[in-house]
C-alpha positions in Angstrom: -5.3 -33.5 31.8 -5.7 -36.1 29.0 -6.6 -34.8 25.5 -8.4 -37.2 23.1 -7.6 -37.4 19.4 -10.6 -35.4 18.3 -9.8 -32.6 20.7 -6.3 -32.6 19.5 -7.3 -32.4 15.8 -9.9 -29.7 16.6 -7.2 -27.6 18.4 -4.9 -28.0 15.4 -7.6 -26.8 13.0 -8.4 -23.8 15.3 -4.7 -22.9 15.6 -4.4 -23.1 11.8 -7.4 -20.9 11.4 -6.1 -18.3 13.8 -2.7 -18.4 12.0 -4.5 -17.6 8.7 -6.5 -14.7 10.3 -3.4 -13.1 11.9 -1.4 -13.5 8.7 -4.2 -11.9 6.6 -4.6 -9.0 9.1 -0.9 -8.2 9.2 -0.7 -8.6 5.4 -3.4 -5.9 5.1 -1.5 -3.6 7.4 1.8 -4.2 5.6 0.1 -3.5 2.2 -1.4 -0.2 3.5 2.0 0.9 4.9 3.7 0.0 1.6 1.2 1.9 -0.5 1.5 5.0 1.8 5.3 4.8 1.6 5.2 4.6 -2.2 2.7 7.4 -2.5 5.1 9.7 -0.8 7.8 9.0 -3.4 5.6 9.0 -6.5 3.7 11.8 -8.2 0.7 11.9 -10.6 0.7 14.2 -13.6 -2.4 16.5 -13.6 -2.4 16.6 -17.4 -1.8 13.0 -18.7 -2.4 11.1 -15.4 0.8 9.1 -15.5 2.3 8.2 -12.1 6.1 8.7 -12.0 8.8 8.4 -9.3 10.3 11.5 -8.0 13.9 11.5 -6.7 13.7 14.6 -4.6 10.9 16.1 -2.6 10.6 19.3 -4.6 7.6 21.6 -4.9 7.5 21.6 -8.7 8.5 18.6 -10.9 8.2 17.8 -14.6 6.3 14.9 -16.1 8.6 12.6 -18.1 5.9 11.9 -20.7 4.2 15.2 -21.5 6.6 17.7 -19.8 3.9 19.3 -17.8 4.8 21.1 -14.6 3.3 19.4 -11.5 2.9 21.0 -8.2 3.1 19.0 -5.0 -0.2 18.9 -3.1 -2.5 19.1 -6.2 -3.0 21.5 -9.0 -5.2 24.5 -8.3 -5.7 25.9 -11.8 -8.9 25.1 -13.5 -7.8 24.2 -17.0 
């Protein structure tokens, strides 16, 4: 089978486009996995809203800015 120059160039452009689509798709998946992984090791203060890293997976931690006690899984008190 003989391929002409225009067919060769079109195939190169299509392969480049497919490469970009796959790279974008796997980049989105990688970003989602990274954000889920970082969300497990970070906690948000219910009082001041600051996100801070937590070294251990404890039920109750203290915010480094406002010293509020934060409960894992959300804060159920109203006020």
